[in-house]
C-alpha positions in Angstrom: -5.1 11.2 -3.4 -4.5 9.1 -0.4 -1.2 7.7 1.3 -0.8 4.2 3.2 -0.2 5.7 6.0 -3.5 7.5 6.2 -5.2 4.5 5.7 -3.0 1.5 7.8 -4.3 1.7 11.4 -7.9 2.5 10.8 -10.3 0.8 12.2 -12.1 -1.4 10.3 -16.1 -1.5 11.2 -19.2 -3.9 9.6 -21.6 -2.1 8.0 -24.5 -4.6 8.8 -23.7 -4.8 12.4 -21.6 -1.9 14.0 -19.0 -4.7 14.9 -15.1 -3.9 15.1 -13.2 -6.3 13.0 -9.8 -5.1 13.5 -7.4 -2.7 12.4 -5.8 -2.4 8.6 -2.8 -3.5 9.0 -1.6 -3.3 5.1 -2.8 -2.3 1.5 -2.1 -5.4 -1.4 -1.7 -4.3 -4.7 -1.5 -6.1 -8.0 1.7 -5.9 -10.8 -0.4 -3.3 -12.6 -0.3 -1.2 -9.4 -4.1 -1.4 -8.7 -5.4 -2.0 -5.0 -6.6 -5.4 -4.6 -7.7 -5.2 -1.1 -6.1 -4.4 2.7 -4.9 -6.9 5.2 -6.9 -7.0 8.5 -5.5 -7.4 11.6 -7.7 -8.9 14.2 -8.3 -8.1 17.5 -7.4 -11.4 19.2 -4.3 -12.8 20.8 -3.9 -15.1 17.3 -2.8 -11.8 14.9 -4.3 -13.9 11.8 -3.9 -11.8 8.9 -7.4 -11.4 6.9 -7.9 -9.9 3.6 -10.6 -7.9 2.4 -11.5 -7.4 -1.0 -11.2 -3.5 -2.4 -15.0 -3.9 -3.9 -16.3 -4.6 -0.6 -14.9 -1.6 1.8 -15.2 2.1 1.8 -12.2 4.1 3.4 -13.3 6.8 5.4 -11.5 9.7 7.2 -11.8 7.9 10.6 -12.5 4.0 9.8 -12.8 1.3 7.2 -16.5 0.4 6.8 -16.8 -3.2 5.4 -20.4 -4.5 3.6 -20.3 -7.0 5.9 -17.7 -9.9 8.1 -18.6 -12.3 5.5 -16.0 -10.2 3.0 -13.5 -11.1 5.7 -11.5 -13.9 4.3 -8.0 -15.4 3.5 -5.8 -14.1 1.1 -6.2 -16.4 -2.2 -3.8 -18.6 -3.2 -3.6 -17.6 -6.9 -3.1 -13.7 -5.4 0.2 -14.6 -3.1 2.1 -12.4 -5.3 0.3 -9.4 -4.7 3.0 -6.3 -3.3 1.8 -5.0 0.1 3.2 -1.4 1.4 4.7 -2.6 4.4 4.6 -6.4 5.2 5.4 -9.4 3.7 7.7 -11.2 1.2 7.0 -8.0 -1.5 6.6 -5.0 0.6 7.1 -1.4 -1.0 8.7 -0.2 2.4 12.6 0.3 2.1 12.8 -0.9 -1.0 15.6 0.6 -3.7 13.9 3.0 -6.3 16.1 3.4 -9.1 15.7 4.7 -13.1 16.3 2.9 -15.9 19.9 4.7 -16.3 20.7 3.8 -12.8 20.4 6.6 -10.6 18.9 5.9 -7.3 16.3 7.7 -6.2 15.6 6.8 -2.8 13.8 3.7 -0.4 10.4 3.8 -0.9 8.7 5.1 2.6 5.2 5.5 1.6 2.8 5.1 -1.1 0.1 7.5 -2.6 -2.8 5.8 -4.4 -6.1 7.4 -6.2 -8.9 6.0 -4.1 -11.5 6.3 -6.5 -9.4 4.3 -9.3 -7.2 2.3 -6.6 -4.1 3.1 -9.0 -1.0 4.1 -7.5 0.2 7.4 -8.7 3.4 8.2 -6.2 6.0 7.0 -4.2 7.4 9.0 -1.0 11.0 8.6 -1.3 13.8 8.6 1.6 17.8 8.9 0.5 18.3 8.9 4.6 17.9 10.2 7.7 20.3 13.0 7.6 18.2 13.9 4.0 15.2 13.5 5.6 15.9 15.9 8.4 17.4 18.4 6.2 15.6 18.7 3.0 12.3 16.2 3.3 11.5 13.3 1.4 10.8 13.6 -2.2 7.4 12.4 -3.6 7.9 10.9 -7.1 5.1 10.5 -9.0 5.3 8.4 -12.4 3.2 8.8 -15.5 3.8 5.1 -16.1 4.0 2.2 -14.0 7.3 1.3 -12.5 8.9 -2.6 -13.0 8.7 -4.5 -9.5 11.5 -6.3 -9.1 11.9 -8.9 -5.6 14.6 -6.0 -4.6 14.4 -2.8 -6.7 11.8 -0.8 -8.3 12.8 0.3 -11.6 11.3 3.7 -12.9 11.6 4.3 -16.8 13.7 7.0 -17.5 10.8 9.3 -18.9 8.1 8.7 -16.4 9.9 10.4 -13.2 8.8 13.4 -12.0 9.0 15.0 -8.5 
C-alpha cells in the first residue's frame, strides 16, 4: 500500500535515455477510484502539466520510471473529469468526508492506494490542527467506493472502518 505523499515529488525518469523528465506533481483517479496516471511538472520555466498513463510507468522507492518520453502527453479531453489528490478543480485534498447518516468524518489530507491494482483503499483524515497535534490523523479504509461530489465525499454507512 502506498500513500500519495510518498509519490508526489518523486523524480520521473525516461528508462530509454536516463533523462530526468520532471517531478510527479499529482496523481489522477477515475470515478471508480482507480489510478489512471500521474501529472508531471516539467523542469522548465513554463511549468506545464503533462500526463503519463498508469500502464506506462513504475513507481519505485526513489523515482518513477517511464517506459519512454513518448508516453508523456496532455490529459485527453474525455478525461478532464478525473479527480486528483492535490490540484485541479476536482481534488481530494481538504475535501470533507461525511457518512450517509450525516456524520462528519474529517477532511481528506492524503489517499492510500494499492499500487498493483491502482485502487484507492483508504483516506487519511484530519479533524483540524488541534486534533492532529493531540490525537493524530485517522486512516479510514473503505470496503466499498465512496461517492465523489464536487464539494463532499460521501461514505456509505456500512463502508467506514478505521
